[in-house]
PAKEDO-371001 format. One record per atom (N, C-alpha, C): z, y, x negated; residue in three letters. Coordinates in steps of 0.02 Angstrom, whole numbers, padded with zeros to 5 digits, always signed. Each point is the difference from the previous one (the first is absolute). Layout:
BEGIN
ZYXALA ...
***
This chain:
BEGIN
+01579+01069+03038MET +00003-00071-00019MET +00060-00033+00034MET +00000-00066+00006PRO +00049-00032+00043PRO +00068-00014-00032PRO +00049+00003+00044GLU +00067-00024-00016GLU +00001-00072+00025GLU +00010-00048-00044ILE -00004-00071+00019ILE +00066-00020+00033ILE -00006-00026+00061GLN +00058-00022+00038GLN +00001-00076+00006GLN +00060-00027+00012MET +00006-00072+00010MET -00041-00019+00062MET -00052-00041-00009PRO -00044-00018+00057PRO +00031-00053+00044PRO -00022-00002+00062LYS +00020-00054+00046LYS -00051-00055-00006LYS +00018-00053-00033LEU -00047-00054-00016LEU +00002-00058+00048LEU +00044+00004+00051SER +00001-00052+00052SER +00031+00029+00062SER -00010-00034+00057ASP +00027+00024+00063ASP +00076+00004+00000ASP +00032-00045-00036THR +00073-00005+00002THR +00034+00033-00059THR -00038+00029-00045MET +00028+00030-00061MET +00037+00065+00016MET +00061+00007-00025THR +00038+00062+00007THR +00015+00032-00067THR -00001-00041-00053GLU +00010+00025-00068GLU -00037-00045-00049GLU -00011+00026-00059GLY -00035-00040-00051GLY +00037+00005-00066GLY -00013-00048-00044THR +00030+00000-00067THR -00055+00015-00050THR +00011+00050-00042LEU -00048+00017-00053LEU +00010-00051-00057LEU -00041-00052+00001VAL +00009-00054-00048VAL -00016+00023-00071VAL -00058+00032-00009SER -00019+00022-00068SER -00053+00055+00004SER +00001+00042-00050TRP -00052+00052-00007TRP -00053-00026-00047TRP -00063+00006+00020LYS -00057-00021-00042LYS -00027+00058-00041LYS +00021+00060+00017LYS -00018+00061-00037LYS +00063+00037-00019LYS -00004+00038-00055LYS +00057+00039-00022LYS -00009+00073+00020LYS +00055+00036+00000LYS -00002+00072+00015LYS -00045+00034-00052LYS -00047+00039+00024GLY -00047+00035-00044GLY -00067-00035-00007GLY -00005-00063+00025ASP -00064-00037-00005ASP -00052+00029+00048ASP -00062-00001-00023LYS -00056+00017+00044LYS -00015-00060+00045LYS -00013+00013+00064VAL -00016-00054+00046VAL -00062+00017+00040VAL -00036-00051+00021SER -00059+00008+00042SER +00013-00033+00067SER -00034+00022+00051ALA +00007-00030+00066ALA -00015-00074-00004ALA +00046-00041+00025GLY -00009-00072-00003GLY +00038-00034-00056GLY +00025+00040-00049ASP +00041-00029-00053ASP +00067-00024+00029ASP +00022-00058-00023VAL +00065-00025+00021VAL +00054+00039-00038VAL +00044+00034+00038ILE +00052+00040-00033ILE +00069-00032+00006ILE +00009-00045+00048ALA +00067-00030+00009ALA -00005-00066+00038ALA +00053-00040-00006GLU +00008-00060+00041GLU +00059+00012+00046GLU -00011-00013+00065ILE +00051+00013+00050ILE +00015-00065+00037ILE +00065-00016+00006GLU +00021-00060+00037GLU +00017+00021+00071GLU -00034-00031+00048THR +00013+00013+00071THR +00042-00057+00028THR +00007-00001+00066ASP +00036-00055+00032ASP -00042-00063+00003ASP -00063+00003-00024LYS -00043-00059+00005LYS -00033-00020-00066LYS -00010+00047-00045ALA -00034-00016-00062ALA +00010+00055-00051ALA -00018-00015-00062THR -00002+00051-00053THR -00073+00021-00008THR -00014+00064+00012MET -00069+00024+00002MET -00011+00055-00052MET -00062+00005-00023GLU -00019+00054-00045GLU -00017+00062+00041GLU +00021+00058-00025TRP -00013+00063+00035TRP -00047+00042-00043TRP -00056+00021+00031GLU -00052+00036-00037GLU +00006+00075+00008GLU -00024+00035-00050SER -00002+00073+00003SER -00052+00022+00051SER +00017+00047+00044PRO -00047+00023+00051PRO -00052+00049-00028PRO +00015+00032-00057GLU -00044+00051-00028GLU +00001+00000-00076GLU -00047+00037-00029ASP +00000+00011-00073ASP +00052+00053-00017ASP +00028-00004-00059GLY +00048+00051-00021GLY +00046-00026-00055GLY +00058+00032-00006THR +00050-00018-00049THR +00065-00018+00035THR +00029-00056-00021LEU +00064-00020+00028LEU +00054+00045-00029LEU +00012+00056+00034THR +00044+00052-00026THR +00074-00016+00006THR +00018-00030+00057GLU +00071-00016+00011GLU +00008-00071+00027GLU +00054-00032-00022ILE +00021-00065+00028ILE +00071+00010+00025ILE +00010-00007+00065TYR +00065+00015+00030TYR +00045-00061+00009TYR -00029-00060-00006VAL +00039-00061+00012VAL -00005-00046-00060VAL +00057-00023-00024GLU +00000-00046-00057GLU -00017-00071+00024GLU -00022-00041-00047GLU -00015-00070+00016GLU +00062-00035+00027GLU -00010-00037+00055GLY +00056-00035+00032GLY +00032+00040+00056GLY -00019+00064+00007GLY +00030+00042+00051GLY -00027-00016+00070GLY +00044+00004+00050LYS -00020-00009+00069LYS -00013+00068+00032LYS -00055+00004+00038VAL -00022+00064+00028VAL -00018-00009+00073VAL +00022+00046+00043ASN -00017-00002+00070ASN -00073+00020+00010ASN -00030-00024+00054ILE -00069+00017+00016ILE -00007+00076+00006ILE -00050+00028-00032GLY -00013+00072+00004GLY +00034+00041-00054GLY +00047-00029-00037ASP +00033+00038-00054ASP -00048+00003-00060ASP +00003+00055-00037LYS -00046+00009-00056LYS +00019-00045-00059LYS -00052-00026-00033ILE +00012-00042-00059ILE -00033+00029-00063ILE -00053+00041+00010ALA -00035+00028-00058ALA -00042+00060+00023ALA -00026+00036-00050PHE -00044+00057+00014PHE -00060-00002-00047PHE -00060+00004+00028ILE -00061+00001-00040ILE -00030+00070+00005ILE -00006+00034-00056SER -00024+00069+00000SER -00071+00005-00027SER -00034+00054+00022GLY -00066+00014-00025GLY +00005+00041-00064GLY -00056+00020-00027GLU -00001+00038-00062GLU +00035+00067+00009GLU +00050+00014-00043GLY +00037+00062+00003GLY +00052+00004+00055GLY +00007-00053+00038GLU +00048-00001+00056GLU +00065-00031-00023GLU +00055+00026+00026GLU +00066-00027-00017GLU +00033-00030+00062GLU +00044-00047-00012ALA +00037-00030+00056ALA +00047+00051+00030ALA +00010+00000+00065PRO +00046+00047+00031PRO +00071-00009-00027PRO +00035+00055-00008ALA +00069-00003-00026ALA +00044-00038+00048ALA +00046-00037-00028GLU +00047-00037+00042GLU +00045+00050+00036GLU +00004-00007+00065GLU +00043+00044+00039GLU +00070-00029+00004GLU +00048+00043-00016LYS +00069-00022+00005LYS +00025+00015+00070LYS +00008-00052+00040GLN +00017+00010+00069GLN +00073+00020+00008GLN +00011+00048+00045GLU +00067+00022+00015GLU +00036-00054+00039GLU +00062-00012-00016GLU +00037-00051+00036GLU +00009+00020+00072GLU -00007-00049+00045GLU +00009+00013+00071GLU +00073+00017+00013GLU +00014+00044+00050PRO +00069+00019+00016PRO +00045-00060+00012PRO -00028-00051+00035GLU +00041-00059+00015GLU +00023-00034-00064GLU -00046-00005-00050LYS +00018-00033-00063LYS +00053+00041-00038LYS -00007+00067+00003LYS +00050+00043-00033LYS +00069-00011+00031LYS +00001-00004+00067GLU +00063-00011+00035GLU +00030-00067-00019GLU -00044-00051-00005GLU +00023-00067-00018GLU +00032+00000-00069GLU -00034+00035-00048LYS +00026+00002-00068LYS +00067+00036-00003LYS +00006+00055+00039ALA +00062+00038+00002ALA +00056-00042+00028ALA -00016-00038+00053ALA +00050-00043+00031ALA +00022-00055-00048ALA -00049-00028-00037GLU +00016-00053-00049GLU +00045+00027-00055GLU -00016+00061-00025ALA +00040+00030-00053ALA +00071+00013+00024ALA +00006+00023+00063LYS +00066+00014+00029LYS +00040-00064+00006LYS -00034-00054+00022ALA +00033-00064+00008ALA +00024-00028-00067ALA -00042+00009-00052GLU +00018-00024-00066GLU +00061+00037-00027GLU +00001+00066+00013LYS +00056+00041-00023LYS +00065-00022+00034LYS -00007-00015+00065LYS +00057-00021+00040LYS +00026-00067-00026LYS -00046-00045-00017GLU +00019-00066-00025GLU +00038+00005-00065GLU -00020+00050-00042GLU +00032+00008-00065GLU +00074+00016+00008GLU +00017+00036+00056LYS +00069+00021+00011LYS +00044-00057+00025LYS -00032-00053+00026LYS +00038-00056+00028LYS +00029-00043-00056LYS +00067-00005-00005PRO +00029-00042-00052PRO +00008-00072+00021PRO -00014-00014+00064ALA +00014-00067+00027ALA -00030-00057-00041ALA -00066+00002-00015PRO -00029-00056-00038PRO +00034-00012-00066PRO +00015+00055-00037ALA +00032-00007-00065ALA +00070-00030+00008ALA +00037+00025+00052GLU +00067-00025+00012GLU -00003-00074+00016GLU -00050-00018+00042LYS -00007-00071+00020LYS -00013-00043-00061LYS -00042+00026-00046LYS -00017-00038-00060LYS +00063-00010-00043LYS +00040+00055-00004GLU +00061-00004-00039GLU +00048-00052+00030GLU +00003+00000+00069GLU +00044-00048+00033GLU -00022-00072-00014GLU -00067-00012+00004GLU -00026-00067-00013GLU +00015-00021-00072GLU -00009+00047-00047THR +00014-00015-00070THR +00074-00017-00010THR +00043+00039+00036LYS +00072-00010-00006LYS +00019-00070+00027LYS -00032-00019+00057ILE +00014-00066+00029ILE -00019-00055-00049ILE -00061+00008-00030ASP -00024-00050-00049ASP +00048-00006-00058ASP +00024+00058-00024LYS +00046+00000-00057LYS +00066-00032+00018LYS +00023+00013+00063ASP +00064-00029+00022ASP -00005-00076+00003ASP -00058-00025+00027GLU -00010-00072+00005GLU -00003-00031-00069GLU -00034+00036-00046GLU -00007-00026-00068GLU +00067+00000-00036GLU +00041+00051+00016ALA +00066+00005-00032ALA +00045-00058+00020ALA -00010-00026+00062ARG +00042-00055+00024ARG -00017-00067-00034ARG -00060-00004-00032VAL -00020-00061-00034VAL +00038-00004-00066VAL +00029-00058-00012LYS +00036-00011-00063LYS -00051-00009-00056LYS -00002+00046-00047ALA -00047-00003-00056ALA +00028+00034-00060ALA -00019-00024-00059SER +00023+00030-00062SER -00037+00066-00011SER +00029+00047-00038PRO -00034+00063-00014PRO -00069-00010-00032PRO -00005-00049-00045VAL -00064-00013-00032VAL -00051-00024+00052VAL +00022-00043+00046ALA -00045-00026+00052ALA -00025+00057+00044ALA +00044+00047+00016ARG -00020+00057+00042ARG -00053+00043-00035ARG +00011+00011-00066ARG -00047+00041-00037ARG -00068-00035-00004ARG -00002-00064-00015ILE -00062-00038-00006ILE -00036-00003+00068ILE +00039-00008+00054ALA -00029-00002+00068ALA -00035+00065+00016ALA +00032+00056-00020ALA -00031+00066+00013ALA -00064+00008-00039ALA +00000-00024-00062GLU -00060+00006-00042GLU -00058-00043+00025GLU +00016-00061+00025LEU -00052-00047+00021LEU -00016+00005+00075LEU +00036+00042+00036GLY -00013+00007+00072GLY +00022-00060+00040GLY +00053-00032-00020VAL +00025-00059+00035VAL +00056+00020+00047VAL -00003-00023+00063ASP +00052+00013+00050ASP +00058-00049-00013ASP +00057+00027-00021LEU +00058-00042-00016LEU +00023-00041+00060LEU -00011+00026+00061GLY +00021-00036+00060GLY -00037-00065+00010GLY -00059-00005-00031SER -00041-00061+00009SER +00009-00049-00057SER +00044+00016-00049VAL +00009-00042-00059VAL +00063-00044+00009VAL -00008-00064-00013LYS +00057-00046+00004LYS +00036-00001-00068LYS +00063+00020+00000GLY +00037+00003-00062GLY +00025-00067-00024GLY -00001-00009-00066THR +00024-00063-00030THR +00062+00011-00043THR +00025+00063-00002GLY +00059+00015-00039GLY +00063-00020+00037GLY +00058+00017-00029PRO +00065-00016+00032PRO +00004+00031+00070PRO +00023-00039+00050ASP +00006+00022+00070ASP -00067+00025+00028ASP -00056-00029-00024GLY -00066+00019+00027GLY -00025+00067-00025GLY +00029+00024-00054ARG -00019+00064-00028ARG -00071-00004-00029ARG -00041+00053+00013VAL -00068+00003-00026VAL +00002+00023-00072VAL -00031-00039-00044ILE -00001+00018-00070ILE -00073+00013-00022ILE -00007+00022-00062GLU -00066+00020-00026GLU -00052-00055+00009GLU +00016-00062-00017THR -00049-00054+00004THR -00025-00011+00072THR +00045+00012+00049ASP -00020-00007+00070ASP -00053+00051+00019ASP +00011+00062-00023VAL -00047+00055+00015VAL -00068-00014-00031VAL +00000-00021-00064ARG -00063-00012-00034ARG -00038-00059+00032ARG +00037-00051+00022ALA -00031-00057+00033ALA -00032+00021+00067ALA +00036+00044+00036ALA -00026+00025+00064ALA -00062+00042-00010ALA +00000+00040-00053SER -00058+00042-00015SER -00061-00043-00018SER +00012-00053-00038LYS -00054-00045-00020LYS -00029-00036+00061LYS +00044-00022+00045SER -00022-00034+00061SER -00041+00047+00044SER +00022+00062+00005LYS -00035+00050+00040LYS -00070+00013-00028LYS -00005+00004-00067GLY -00065+00012-00032GLY -00048-00057+00012GLY +00024-00062-00002ALA -00042-00059+00011ALA -00027-00001+00071ALA +00044+00019+00048ALA -00021+00001+00071ALA -00054+00052+00011ALA +00008+00059-00031GLN -00051+00053+00008GLN -00066-00021-00031GLN +00004-00034-00058LYS -00061-00023-00033LYS -00036-00052+00042LYS +00038-00044+00032SER -00029-00052+00043SER -00034+00032+00061SER +00033+00050+00029ALA -00028+00034+00059ALA -00064+00036-00018ALA -00001+00031-00059ALA -00061+00036-00021ALA -00058-00047-00012ALA +00015-00060-00024ALA -00053-00048-00015ALA -00027-00035+00062ALA +00038+00002+00055ALA -00019-00037+00060ALA -00069+00017+00028ALA -00021+00066+00004PRO -00064+00016+00031PRO -00061-00023-00040PRO +00009-00023-00061THR -00058-00020-00041THR -00041-00054+00036THR -00066+00011+00005ILE -00044-00048+00034ILE -00025-00051-00051ILE +00011-00063+00015LYS -00022-00053-00045LYS -00073-00015+00012LYS -00031-00034-00049ALA -00070-00018+00005ALA -00012-00043+00062ALA -00053+00016+00037GLY -00017-00038+00059GLY +00032+00026+00064GLY +00046+00048-00005GLU +00033+00027+00059GLU -00039+00060+00026GLU +00022+00026+00058SER -00035+00056+00033SER +00004+00064-00041SER -00050+00042+00007THR +00001+00066-00031THR -00007+00053+00055THR +00023+00059-00014ARG -00002+00055+00049ARG -00056+00048-00020ARG -00047+00011+00045ILE -00056+00045-00012ILE +00007+00061+00044ILE +00011+00057-00030ASN +00009+00062+00039ASN -00066+00022+00031ASN +00004+00024+00062LEU -00059+00024+00035LEU -00021+00068-00025LEU -00065+00012-00003SER -00025+00067-00016SER +00011+00044+00062SER -00004+00065-00010GLY +00008+00046+00056GLY -00049-00015+00056GLY -00062-00017-00018MET -00051-00013+00050MET +00017-00063+00040MET +00022-00052-00033ARG +00016-00062+00036ARG +00060+00010+00047ARG +00048+00040-00021LYS +00057+00015+00044LYS -00024+00034+00064LYS -00046+00047-00007ILE -00024+00037+00058ILE -00044-00044+00044ILE -00041-00043-00031ILE -00040-00047+00040ILE +00046-00044+00042ILE +00053-00026-00030ALA +00047-00041+00036ALA +00033+00039+00057ALA +00019+00062-00015GLN +00032+00043+00050GLN -00047+00012+00059GLN -00063+00016-00014ARG -00048+00014+00054ARG -00012-00061+00044ARG -00006-00058-00031LEU -00013-00061+00039LEU +00060-00020+00042LEU +00060+00010-00027VAL +00060-00014+00039VAL +00004+00048+00059VAL -00017+00063-00011GLU -00001+00049+00054GLU -00050-00019+00053GLU -00057-00028-00021SER -00051-00021+00047SER +00024-00058+00043SER +00034-00048-00031LEU +00024-00058+00038LEU +00054+00019+00050LEU +00037+00055-00015GLY +00053+00021+00046GLY -00026+00028+00066GLY -00030+00061-00001PRO -00020+00032+00063PRO -00065-00025+00029PRO -00043-00034-00039VAL -00065-00021+00024VAL +00003-00074+00021VAL -00008-00014+00065PRO +00001-00071+00022PRO -00059-00038-00031PRO +00014-00057-00029HIS -00052-00042-00030HIS -00009-00063+00041HIS -00061-00018+00016PHE -00013-00066+00028PHE -00069-00021-00024PHE -00011-00065-00003TYR -00061-00026-00033TYR -00036-00050+00046TYR -00066+00006+00002LEU -00043-00046+00037LEU -00048-00033-00049LEU -00011-00064+00006ASN -00044-00036-00046ASN -00052-00041+00037ASN -00058-00003-00028ILE -00053-00041+00028ILE -00044-00026-00058ILE -00023-00061+00005ASP -00046-00028-00051ASP -00072+00017+00019ASP -00038+00021-00049ILE -00070+00019+00012ILE -00045-00041-00046ILE -00055-00024+00027ASP -00049-00037-00039ASP -00039+00050-00044ASP +00010-00004-00065ALA -00032+00046-00046ALA -00069-00024-00022ALA -00024-00054+00030GLY -00066-00026-00018GLY -00056+00051+00006GLY -00006+00034+00058PRO -00052+00051+00008PRO +00006+00057-00052PRO +00062+00018-00017LEU +00011+00053-00050LEU -00027-00023-00068LEU +00017-00060-00020MET -00022-00025-00064MET -00076-00008-00002MET -00030-00019+00058ALA -00072-00007+00004ALA -00034+00068-00007ALA +00029+00051+00032ALA -00028+00068-00005ALA +00005+00026-00071ALA +00055-00015-00034ARG +00008+00022-00070ARG -00051-00035-00044ARG -00011-00065+00011ALA -00049-00038-00040ALA -00070+00027+00012ALA -00014+00020+00062GLU -00066+00027+00016GLU -00012+00066-00035GLU +00052+00042-00003LEU -00006+00064-00035LEU -00013-00011-00074LEU +00035-00048-00029LYS -00009-00014-00071LYS -00070-00027-00015LYS -00024-00044+00044SER -00067-00028-00012SER -00056+00050+00013SER +00014+00048+00045ALA -00051+00050+00016ALA -00011+00046-00060ALA +00052+00009-00040GLY -00006+00040-00061GLY -00019+00072+00013GLY +00028+00028+00053GLU -00015+00070+00018GLU +00039+00046-00048GLU -00027+00009-00058GLY +00034+00043-00049GLY +00052-00039-00039GLY +00021+00028-00055ALA +00048-00034-00044ALA +00068-00007+00032ALA +00016+00044+00050ASP +00066-00001+00030ASP +00008-00054+00053ASP -00055-00032+00021ALA +00003-00048+00055ALA +00048-00057-00016ALA -00001-00024-00062SER +00042-00057-00019SER +00073+00020-00010SER +00015+00065-00001LYS +00068+00023-00012LYS +00041+00010+00063LYS -00031-00009+00059ILE +00037+00005+00062ILE +00046-00060+00006ILE +00064+00012+00007THR +00050-00053+00000THR +00022-00019+00070THR +00037-00055+00004VAL +00029-00021+00064VAL +00047+00054+00026VAL +00037+00032-00046ASN +00045+00054+00021ASN -00037+00057+00033ASN -00060+00016-00024ASP -00040+00053+00031ASP -00016-00017+00073ASP -00016-00064+00013PHE -00012-00021+00068PHE +00063+00006+00043PHE +00057-00018-00029VAL +00063+00005+00037VAL +00015+00073+00018VAL -00011+00045-00047LEU +00011+00071+00012LEU -00046+00026+00055LEU -00064-00018-00004LYS -00048+00021+00051LYS +00020-00026+00069LYS +00022-00063+00003ALA +00021-00029+00064ALA +00061+00036+00027ALA +00048+00017-00044ALA +00060+00035+00022ALA -00017+00069+00028ALA -00046+00034-00033VAL -00021+00066+00024VAL -00033-00005+00068VAL -00044-00049+00009GLN -00034-00008+00064GLN +00050-00017+00055GLN +00050-00041-00016ALA +00051-00018+00049ALA +00041+00061+00020ALA +00019+00042-00049ALA +00039+00060+00015ALA -00040+00050+00041ALA -00066+00003-00012ALA -00043+00045+00039ALA -00009-00026+00071ALA -00003-00066+00007LYS -00010-00030+00065LYS +00063+00003+00043LYS +00059-00005-00033VAL +00064+00003+00035VAL +00039+00060-00029VAL -00016+00061+00022PRO +00029+00060-00030PRO +00076+00005+00005PRO +00031-00037+00045LYS +00073+00002+00005LYS +00033-00028-00063LYS -00037-00039-00037VAL +00026-00027-00064VAL -00001+00054-00054VAL -00049+00044+00005ASN -00009+00053-00050ASN +00042+00061+00020ASN +00066-00008-00001ALA +00045+00051+00026ALA +00067-00003-00036ALA +00041+00051+00011SER +00068+00000-00026SER +00046+00032+00051SER +00065-00013-00007PHE +00050+00026+00046PHE +00031+00063-00030PHE +00002+00054+00038ASP +00027+00064-00025ASP +00052+00027+00048ASP +00061-00024-00007GLY +00055+00024+00042GLY -00007-00019+00073GLY -00027+00046+00040ASP -00008-00013+00072ASP -00073-00007+00020ASP -00043-00015-00048ALA -00072-00007+00016ALA -00033-00050-00047ALA -00056-00028+00024ILE -00041-00044-00041ILE -00061+00040-00023ILE -00011+00002-00065VAL -00058+00036-00027VAL -00056-00051-00011VAL -00054+00008+00038GLN -00057-00045-00006GLN -00055+00036-00039GLN -00019-00028-00056TYR -00045+00035-00047TYR -00074-00008+00020TYR -00037+00053-00012ALA -00072-00001+00016ALA -00039-00043-00049ALA +00022+00001-00064ASP -00034-00038-00052ASP +00044-00057-00025ASP -00032-00052-00023VAL +00036-00054-00034VAL +00001+00017-00074VAL +00054+00032-00021ASP +00008+00016-00071ASP +00034-00059-00033ASP -00041-00042-00030LEU +00023-00065-00025LEU +00035+00006-00068LEU +00063-00021-00002ALA +00038-00002-00063ALA -00003-00071-00028ALA -00012-00005-00065ILE -00005-00066-00032ILE +00057-00007-00050ILE +00041-00051+00008ALA +00055-00011-00047ALA -00027-00023-00067ALA +00018+00037-00053VAL -00022-00016-00068VAL +00062-00011-00043VAL +00008-00060-00027ALA +00058-00015-00042ALA -00011+00028-00070ALA +00052+00033-00026LEU +00000+00026-00068LEU +00052-00038-00040LEU -00001+00009-00065GLU +00049-00034-00042GLU +00070+00022+00016GLU +00008+00064+00019ASP +00067+00027+00011ASP +00011+00023+00072ASP -00041-00024+00047GLY +00010+00021+00069GLY -00058-00018+00046GLY -00008+00039+00053LEU -00052-00013+00049LEU -00023+00066+00029LEU -00065+00008+00009VAL -00027+00060+00032VAL -00049-00022+00055VAL -00015+00047+00046ALA -00045-00016+00054ALA -00050+00057+00009ALA -00052+00003-00043PRO -00052+00051+00008PRO -00038-00009+00065PRO -00030+00055+00024VAL -00028+00002+00068VAL -00076+00010+00000VAL -00034-00039+00042ILE -00072+00011+00014ILE -00004+00038+00066ILE -00024+00062-00002ARG -00003+00042+00060ARG -00055-00022+00048ARG +00017+00003+00066ALA -00049-00016+00052ALA -00037-00064-00016ALA +00038-00052-00014ALA -00030-00064-00022ALA -00044-00031+00054ALA +00010+00019+00063GLN -00041-00028+00054GLN -00073+00021-00006GLN -00013+00052-00038ASN -00069+00024-00010ASN -00031-00026-00064ASN +00037-00042-00037LYS -00025-00025-00064LYS -00030-00070+00008LYS -00053-00013-00038SER -00031-00066+00001SER +00041-00047-00044SER -00015-00064+00004LEU +00034-00050-00042LEU -00008+00017-00074LEU -00061+00019-00019ARG -00013+00016-00070ARG +00039+00062-00022ARG +00003+00051+00044GLU +00036+00061-00017GLU +00075-00014-00008GLU +00027-00041+00045ILE +00071-00018-00005ILE +00013-00037-00066ILE -00045-00046-00017SER +00007-00038-00062SER +00001+00046-00061SER -00046+00048-00002GLU -00004+00046-00057GLU +00062+00045-00003GLU +00022+00025+00057LEU +00058+00045+00002LEU +00064-00036-00021LEU +00007-00062+00023VAL +00060-00039-00018VAL +00003-00010-00075VAL -00055-00019-00031LYS -00001-00012-00072LYS +00016+00064-00038LYS -00029+00056+00023ASP +00012+00064-00034ASP +00073+00021+00006ASP +00028-00003+00061LEU +00069+00020+00010LEU +00049-00044-00037LEU -00011-00066+00002ALA +00045-00046-00034ALA -00002+00010-00076ALA -00060+00011-00027ASN -00007+00011-00072ASN +00036+00064-00022ASN -00010+00054+00039ARG +00032+00063-00019ARG +00076-00002+00011ARG +00022-00038+00050ALA +00072-00007+00012ALA +00033-00035-00059ALA -00032-00053-00025ARG +00028-00038-00057ARG -00002+00040-00064ARG -00046+00048-00004ASN -00005+00043-00059ASN +00032+00068+00009ASN +00038+00006+00055LYS +00040+00061+00015LYS -00044+00062+00005LYS -00058-00007+00032ARG -00046+00057+00005ARG -00012+00019+00073ARG +00048-00011+00043MET -00007+00016+00071MET +00014+00073+00013MET -00030+00027+00053LYS +00014+00067+00023LYS +00053-00004+00055LYS +00042+00052+00007PRO +00055-00003+00049PRO -00024-00016+00070PRO -00055+00031+00022GLU -00023-00010+00069GLU -00025-00071+00012GLU -00014-00038-00053GLU -00025-00068+00009GLU +00055-00050+00016GLU +00063+00023-00003PHE +00057-00043+00018PHE +00024+00013+00071PHE -00020+00055+00029GLN +00033+00024+00060GLN -00041-00011+00063GLN +00036-00007+00057GLY -00032+00000+00065GLY -00030-00065+00023GLY +00017-00056-00031GLY -00027-00064+00024GLY +00027-00016+00070GLY -00044-00027+00043SER +00022-00017+00068SER +00009-00076+00008SER -00025-00038-00047PHE +00000-00073+00006PHE -00005-00029-00070PHE +00046-00045-00018THR +00001-00028-00068THR -00016-00074+00000THR -00041-00021-00048VAL -00015-00071-00009VAL +00026-00022-00068VAL +00040-00053+00000SER +00024-00030-00062SER -00022-00072+00000SER -00042-00019-00047ASN -00029-00067-00001ASN +00021-00038-00063ASN +00036-00054+00010LEU +00022-00042-00056LEU -00039-00065-00004LEU -00053-00005+00039GLY -00040-00061-00001GLY -00032-00015-00067GLY -00012+00053-00038GLY -00032-00009-00065GLY +00044-00036-00050GLY +00065-00005+00014ILE +00044-00036-00047ILE +00028-00064+00033ILE -00036-00024+00051GLY +00016-00065+00029GLY +00052+00000+00055GLY +00017+00059+00028ILE +00049+00003+00054ILE -00036-00011+00067ILE +00024-00048+00040ASP -00031-00014+00064ASP +00017+00054+00052ASP +00063+00020+00003SER +00021+00053+00046SER +00067+00028-00022SER +00015+00062+00021PHE +00064+00030-00015PHE +00013+00055+00052PHE +00062+00022+00004SER +00019+00052+00048SER +00013+00065-00038SER -00045+00047+00008ALA +00005+00063-00036ALA +00049+00048+00034ALA +00026+00047-00038VAL +00043+00053+00027VAL -00044+00060+00015VAL +00011+00031+00058ILE -00041+00058+00020ILE +00008+00056-00051ILE -00055+00031-00018ASN -00001+00055-00049ASN +00017+00065+00037ASN +00062+00026-00006PRO +00017+00060+00037PRO -00039+00061-00025PRO -00019+00048+00044PRO +00020+00006+00070PRO -00049-00033+00049PRO -00041-00046-00023GLN -00048-00033+00045GLN +00037-00043+00052GLN 
***
């Protein structure tokens, strides 16, 4: 039976966060049951059990970060037990490092310099305080309240600091601290700070990385969509099956992009160090917005798909992406990505290249 490892759920994923367990240790599971939610660099996805069995071991607690390929759980068959945890022997280098650290710590303990320095600083402070004219009561109260006598203006004879001066200074200090503590309070109508989720941080990081090494330039042209709309209306009126009316303008855009990439193969490529990789198939990635991020599931060999097939696949992939039911391989290997915001009234925008495309 399988040892469940942290899956690679996207091309750029190097680690994942175990958001939550949907099954407990000892639960019976069937192939296809959702056993956990995993946060990748692009989305939070449900992870299904690959086989029937019992969830015998859970190696990672909720919220834990795990590298790709590291084990997270074990599903055993009837009468089978999880393999015993192996206690790895420390590497010689690590042993040497620990020995060196221990030796350094021991050496530091023998050094009296820091303690002597602290004593000298304390002595200087006491000498400065001793030079301040203050009554014995004022000195005692200052020590109790943590007031620096050097900063107190005396009102006694010859500028001598007395008890009332110390208490006034302490009260003034407390008011200043209270004012400083109250300053960060956000009033109604002012800005609020919203912390980014781990996924959004990584999305931002990936896109910034893309803008750095990948040269971006944009070309625009206006196209008469009249023939497209006429073709869509014709399909709807023909009534070729119940799905005919469900073909959207976006489906036409995707089909056109695929045909363009197939016709101009230099577009369907990526840069790999000292070479350009030109792909045989147009593996079309479609940007799908989620509540907490963005994913780009892939239609394989889209140049061989009809308009209707593309339409059906897009709806299926988008629906499963929003319901966190995607398979790892469905996120990987896209050669060309289409992001369409026309459905929300955007005339045009400049997208960031989806690395490593």
